[in-house]
C-alpha positions as CSV (number, residue, x, y, z in Angstrom):
1,X,33.8,-20.8,-5.8
2,X,36.1,-18.0,-7.1
3,X,39.7,-18.1,-6.0
4,X,41.1,-15.0,-4.3
5,X,42.8,-12.4,-6.5
6,X,46.4,-11.4,-6.3
7,X,46.4,-7.6,-6.3
8,X,48.9,-5.5,-8.1
9,X,48.9,-1.7,-8.2
10,X,50.0,-0.2,-11.5
11,X,51.5,3.2,-12.0
12,X,52.4,3.2,-15.7
13,X,51.6,1.5,-19.0
14,X,54.9,-0.4,-18.6
15,X,53.6,-1.8,-15.3
16,X,50.4,-3.0,-17.1
17,X,52.4,-4.6,-19.8
18,X,54.5,-6.5,-17.3
19,X,51.5,-7.7,-15.4
20,X,49.7,-8.9,-18.5
21,X,52.7,-10.8,-19.8
22,X,53.3,-12.5,-16.4
23,X,49.7,-13.2,-15.4
24,X,47.7,-16.2,-16.4
25,X,44.5,-14.1,-16.3
26,X,44.1,-10.4,-15.5
27,X,41.2,-8.4,-14.1
28,X,41.1,-4.6,-13.9
29,X,39.7,-2.4,-11.1
30,X,39.5,1.4,-10.9
31,X,37.3,3.0,-8.4
32,X,35.4,-0.3,-7.8
33,X,32.0,1.4,-8.5
34,X,31.3,-1.0,-11.2
35,X,32.7,-4.3,-10.1
36,X,31.9,-7.9,-11.0
37,X,33.3,-10.7,-8.8
38,X,35.9,-12.6,-10.8
39,X,35.0,-16.1,-12.0
40,X,37.3,-19.0,-11.1
41,X,40.0,-19.4,-13.7
42,X,39.4,-22.0,-16.4
43,X,41.9,-23.9,-18.5
44,X,41.0,-21.6,-21.4
45,X,42.1,-18.6,-19.3
46,X,45.2,-20.1,-17.7
47,X,46.4,-22.6,-20.3
48,X,45.9,-25.4,-17.9
49,X,47.4,-23.7,-14.8
50,X,45.0,-23.1,-11.9
51,X,46.3,-19.7,-11.0
52,X,44.4,-17.0,-9.1
53,X,43.4,-14.0,-11.2
54,X,45.8,-11.0,-11.1
55,X,43.8,-7.9,-10.1
56,X,45.2,-4.7,-11.6
57,X,44.4,-1.7,-9.4
58,X,44.6,1.4,-11.7
59,X,44.0,4.1,-9.0
60,X,47.7,5.1,-9.1
61,X,47.6,5.3,-12.9
62,X,46.1,8.7,-12.5
63,X,46.3,12.3,-13.5
64,X,45.3,14.7,-16.3
65,X,48.3,14.8,-18.6
66,X,47.1,17.3,-21.1
67,X,44.2,19.8,-21.1
68,X,43.6,22.5,-23.8
69,X,40.6,24.5,-22.8
70,X,40.7,26.5,-26.1
71,X,40.7,23.2,-28.0
72,X,38.0,21.6,-25.8
73,X,40.1,18.4,-25.3
74,X,41.9,16.7,-22.5
75,X,43.9,13.6,-22.0
76,X,44.0,11.6,-18.7
77,X,45.4,8.4,-17.4
78,X,42.8,5.6,-17.0
79,X,42.7,5.6,-13.2
80,X,42.0,9.4,-12.9
81,X,38.8,9.9,-10.8
82,X,35.9,11.4,-12.7
83,X,35.5,13.9,-9.9
84,X,39.0,15.4,-10.5
85,X,38.2,15.7,-14.2
86,X,34.8,17.3,-13.6
87,X,36.3,19.9,-11.2
88,X,39.1,20.7,-13.6
89,X,36.8,21.2,-16.5
90,X,34.4,23.1,-14.4
91,X,37.0,25.8,-13.6
92,X,37.1,26.5,-17.3
93,X,33.3,26.5,-17.8
94,X,33.4,23.1,-19.5
95,X,32.0,19.6,-18.8
96,X,31.7,16.0,-19.9
97,X,28.5,16.1,-21.9
98,X,27.6,12.4,-21.7
99,X,26.8,12.9,-18.0
100,X,29.1,10.3,-16.4
101,X,27.8,8.3,-13.4
102,X,29.1,7.6,-9.9
103,X,31.7,10.4,-9.8
104,X,31.1,11.1,-6.1
105,X,31.5,7.4,-5.4
106,X,35.0,7.4,-6.9
107,X,34.4,6.2,-10.5
108,X,37.4,6.6,-12.9
109,X,37.5,7.7,-16.5
110,X,38.9,4.4,-17.6
111,X,36.1,2.4,-15.9
112,X,33.6,4.8,-17.4
113,X,34.9,4.0,-20.9
114,X,35.2,0.3,-20.3
115,X,31.6,0.0,-19.1
116,X,30.2,2.7,-21.4
117,X,28.5,4.4,-18.5
118,X,26.3,7.3,-19.7
119,X,23.9,9.3,-17.7
120,X,20.4,10.6,-18.6
121,X,21.9,13.6,-20.6
122,X,23.0,11.1,-23.3
123,X,19.7,12.0,-24.9
124,X,20.8,15.4,-25.9
125,X,24.6,15.1,-26.3
126,X,25.4,11.5,-27.1
127,X,27.3,8.9,-25.1
128,X,30.9,8.0,-24.2
129,X,31.5,6.7,-27.7
130,X,30.6,10.1,-29.2
131,X,33.2,12.0,-27.1
132,X,36.2,9.7,-26.8
133,X,38.7,10.5,-29.6
134,X,41.9,8.7,-28.4
135,X,42.9,5.7,-26.3
136,X,46.0,3.9,-25.3
137,X,45.8,0.3,-24.0
138,X,47.7,-2.9,-23.4
139,X,46.4,-5.9,-25.2
140,X,46.4,-9.5,-24.0
141,X,50.0,-10.1,-25.1
142,X,51.3,-7.1,-23.2
143,X,51.7,-4.9,-26.3
144,X,51.1,-1.1,-25.8
145,X,48.7,0.0,-28.6
146,X,46.9,3.2,-29.4
147,X,44.2,4.5,-31.6
148,X,42.7,7.9,-32.5
149,X,44.5,11.1,-31.4
150,X,44.5,14.2,-29.3
151,X,42.7,16.5,-31.7
152,X,39.0,16.2,-32.8
153,X,39.8,15.9,-36.6
154,X,42.2,13.1,-36.2
155,X,40.5,10.0,-37.7
156,X,43.4,7.9,-39.1
157,X,43.5,4.2,-38.6
158,X,41.2,1.7,-36.9
159,X,38.8,3.3,-34.4
160,X,40.1,1.5,-31.3
161,X,38.7,4.2,-28.9
162,X,35.1,3.3,-29.8
163,X,35.9,-0.4,-29.9
164,X,37.2,-0.2,-26.3
165,X,34.1,1.6,-25.1
166,X,31.8,-0.9,-23.4
167,X,34.4,-3.8,-23.8
168,X,34.7,-4.3,-20.0
169,X,38.4,-4.8,-20.3
170,X,38.0,-7.9,-22.4
171,X,39.9,-6.5,-25.4
172,X,42.6,-4.6,-23.6
173,X,43.5,-2.7,-20.4
174,X,43.0,1.0,-20.9
175,X,46.0,3.2,-19.8
176,X,45.1,6.6,-21.2
177,X,42.1,8.3,-22.9
178,X,41.5,11.5,-24.8
179,X,38.1,13.3,-24.9
180,X,36.5,16.3,-26.5
181,X,34.3,18.3,-24.2
182,X,31.6,20.9,-24.4
183,X,30.8,24.3,-22.7
184,X,28.9,23.7,-19.4
185,X,25.3,25.0,-19.5
186,X,24.7,28.2,-17.6
187,X,21.6,26.9,-15.8
188,X,19.3,23.9,-15.7
189,X,15.6,23.3,-15.0
190,X,13.8,20.1,-14.1
191,X,10.0,19.6,-14.4
192,X,7.7,16.7,-14.2
193,X,4.2,15.5,-15.2
194,X,2.1,12.6,-14.0
195,X,0.5,10.9,-16.9
196,X,-2.6,8.7,-16.6
197,X,-0.8,5.4,-17.1
198,X,2.4,3.9,-18.5
199,X,1.2,3.9,-22.1
200,X,0.2,7.6,-21.9
201,X,3.6,8.4,-20.3
202,X,5.5,6.6,-23.0
203,X,3.5,8.5,-25.6
204,X,4.3,11.8,-23.9
205,X,8.0,10.9,-23.7
206,X,8.1,10.3,-27.4
207,X,6.2,13.6,-28.2
208,X,8.8,15.5,-26.1
209,X,11.7,13.7,-27.7
210,X,10.5,14.3,-31.2
211,X,9.4,17.9,-30.6
212,X,11.4,21.1,-30.8
213,X,12.1,21.3,-27.1
214,X,15.8,20.3,-27.0
215,X,15.4,18.4,-23.7
216,X,18.6,17.5,-21.9
217,X,17.0,14.4,-20.5
218,X,13.7,12.6,-20.3
219,X,13.1,10.0,-17.6
220,X,10.0,7.8,-17.0
221,X,9.3,6.4,-13.6
222,X,6.5,3.9,-13.5
223,X,3.6,4.0,-13.4
224,X,3.5,7.3,-15.3
225,X,5.8,10.1,-14.0
226,X,7.7,11.8,-16.7
227,X,10.6,14.0,-15.7
228,X,12.2,16.4,-18.2
229,X,15.4,18.4,-17.9
230,X,16.3,21.4,-20.0
231,X,19.6,23.3,-19.9
232,X,21.0,26.5,-21.4
233,X,21.0,30.2,-20.8
234,X,19.3,31.0,-17.5
235,X,17.0,33.7,-19.0
236,X,15.7,31.3,-21.6
237,X,14.7,28.4,-19.4
238,X,11.4,29.7,-18.3
239,X,10.2,30.7,-21.8
240,X,11.3,27.3,-23.1
241,X,9.3,25.6,-20.3
242,X,6.3,27.7,-21.0
243,X,6.5,27.0,-24.8
244,X,6.7,23.2,-24.1
245,X,3.8,23.3,-21.7
246,X,1.6,25.2,-24.2
247,X,2.6,23.0,-27.2
248,X,1.9,19.8,-25.3
249,X,-1.2,21.1,-23.6
250,X,-0.3,19.8,-20.1
251,X,0.9,21.2,-16.8
252,X,4.3,20.5,-15.3
253,X,5.3,20.8,-11.7
254,X,8.9,21.7,-10.6
255,X,9.5,19.0,-8.1
256,X,10.8,16.6,-10.8
257,X,14.3,15.7,-9.6
258,X,14.8,12.1,-10.5
259,X,16.3,9.7,-7.9
260,X,19.9,8.8,-8.3
261,X,20.8,5.8,-10.4
262,X,21.7,2.8,-8.2
263,X,25.1,1.1,-8.6
264,X,23.1,-2.2,-8.6
265,X,21.2,-1.2,-11.8
266,X,21.2,-3.4,-14.8
267,X,21.2,-1.5,-18.1
268,X,18.9,-2.7,-20.9
269,X,18.7,-1.0,-24.3
270,X,15.3,-1.1,-25.9
271,X,12.8,0.9,-27.9
272,X,9.8,2.8,-26.6
273,X,7.3,0.2,-28.0
274,X,8.8,-2.4,-25.7
275,X,8.5,-0.4,-22.5
276,X,4.9,-1.5,-21.7
277,X,5.6,-5.1,-22.4
278,X,8.8,-5.2,-20.4
279,X,7.4,-3.3,-17.5
280,X,4.4,-5.6,-17.2
281,X,6.8,-8.6,-16.8
282,X,8.9,-6.7,-14.3
283,X,6.1,-5.3,-12.2
284,X,5.2,-8.6,-10.6
285,X,8.8,-9.2,-9.4
286,X,9.1,-6.2,-7.2
287,X,11.8,-4.7,-9.4
288,X,12.6,-1.0,-9.1
289,X,12.9,0.3,-12.7
290,X,13.1,3.5,-14.7
291,X,13.3,4.3,-18.4
292,X,15.8,6.7,-19.6
293,X,17.1,8.4,-22.8
294,X,13.5,8.9,-24.0
295,X,12.5,5.3,-23.2
296,X,15.4,3.9,-25.2
297,X,17.1,2.4,-22.1
298,X,15.9,0.7,-19.0
299,X,17.6,0.8,-15.6
300,X,16.5,-2.3,-13.5
301,X,17.3,-3.0,-9.9
302,X,16.7,-6.7,-9.8
303,X,15.7,-7.9,-6.3
304,X,18.6,-9.4,-4.4
305,X,16.6,-12.4,-3.3
306,X,16.0,-13.4,-6.9
307,X,18.4,-15.2,-9.2
308,X,19.8,-13.3,-12.1
309,X,19.1,-16.3,-14.3
310,X,15.4,-15.4,-14.1
311,X,16.1,-11.9,-15.5
312,X,18.5,-13.5,-18.1
313,X,15.7,-15.7,-19.3
314,X,13.1,-12.9,-19.3
315,X,15.3,-10.7,-21.4
316,X,16.3,-13.5,-23.8
317,X,12.6,-14.3,-24.4
318,X,12.1,-10.7,-25.6
319,X,15.3,-10.7,-27.6
320,X,16.8,-8.0,-25.3
321,X,20.2,-7.8,-23.7
322,X,21.4,-6.4,-20.5
323,X,24.6,-5.4,-18.7
324,X,24.9,-5.9,-14.9
325,X,27.4,-3.7,-13.1
326,X,27.7,-5.3,-9.7
327,X,27.1,-9.0,-9.9
328,X,28.8,-12.3,-10.7
329,X,28.1,-11.9,-14.4
330,X,28.2,-9.0,-16.8
331,X,26.0,-9.8,-19.8
332,X,22.4,-11.0,-19.6
333,X,19.8,-11.9,-22.3
334,X,20.5,-11.8,-26.0
335,X,23.7,-10.5,-27.5
336,X,24.6,-9.6,-31.1
337,X,27.9,-9.0,-32.9
338,X,29.8,-11.8,-31.0
339,X,31.3,-13.3,-34.1
340,X,33.0,-10.0,-35.0
341,X,34.1,-9.3,-31.4
342,X,35.5,-12.8,-31.1
343,X,37.7,-12.2,-34.2
344,X,39.0,-9.0,-32.6
345,X,39.5,-10.8,-29.3
346,X,41.6,-13.5,-31.0
347,X,43.8,-10.8,-32.5
348,X,44.2,-8.8,-29.3
349,X,44.0,-11.5,-26.7
350,X,44.7,-14.9,-28.2
351,X,45.3,-16.6,-24.8
352,X,42.1,-15.2,-23.3
353,X,44.1,-13.6,-20.5
354,X,41.6,-10.7,-20.1
355,X,38.5,-12.9,-19.7
356,X,35.9,-14.3,-22.0
357,X,33.3,-12.3,-24.0
358,X,30.4,-14.4,-22.6
């Protein structure tokens, strides 16, 4: 049974450094849209002291500190709400191209980086890793470190910003991030087609992804509904849709708005050839699922009455790995690269104050 957390609201990088130095184990929370319940402290975390985890609330570590619309870059503190950033960029006709999730629910930019949360438009533009160019963070010894810079061409030193992306705060506590951004598309169009079955739908997804259609996103909802988004100049959307329809030899309807991604979703990277195999195993469990980024990622809503250990074993049997956003554990199934990450972890957090990698 987990011990209750002691909460501490941080307003600066100095506050974070102090908290990390004084705490036996430290957990980080931003907007609480992607929250895993803290495990009970272990001797490895607390050096033999059974102390409750210290919960760092970063919501007051907030604000856009620099924004250069002409340079298409901005810098913001880690606790800054995505919604604030999206609105600020929108006033200049710009946006976060990786399509961040849960902005309306209060997600922060730091949490988005720490969990590598990309939306469906990652297909066209790339993910968080492709747009973060600078990061400041506090490591497990309370040191304030930084990597990257505030201009796109700055590539000096170790690429800490990308290393921190998807680290779930295990390597350091983010305090500030810098991103490059893109012009916001003038208009968008979403269409859908119902394929005969899942295999036909996967084939159609691959044909669209490999074709000259420049889709912003391609989603597959079992058993065979393919949803395609295109974006750009308003006058060009209809001709682009018509060209795609003719080239593929199929009809699309325009009621293809995909459902919102649930905060209970478990992310699973995969390849299109695995979709049919995985879906057959999930179908019998009553799991709600969708396949995104042209069938290179699955979003699974595991039934609440079933143990995550079942899904863990299923993914491991297929040599797949998953990330759970709102559960008592983060990583499921198979994982690679742990030897390298553990070496980095030892350098940045030798006392394991920020939690284990497994």
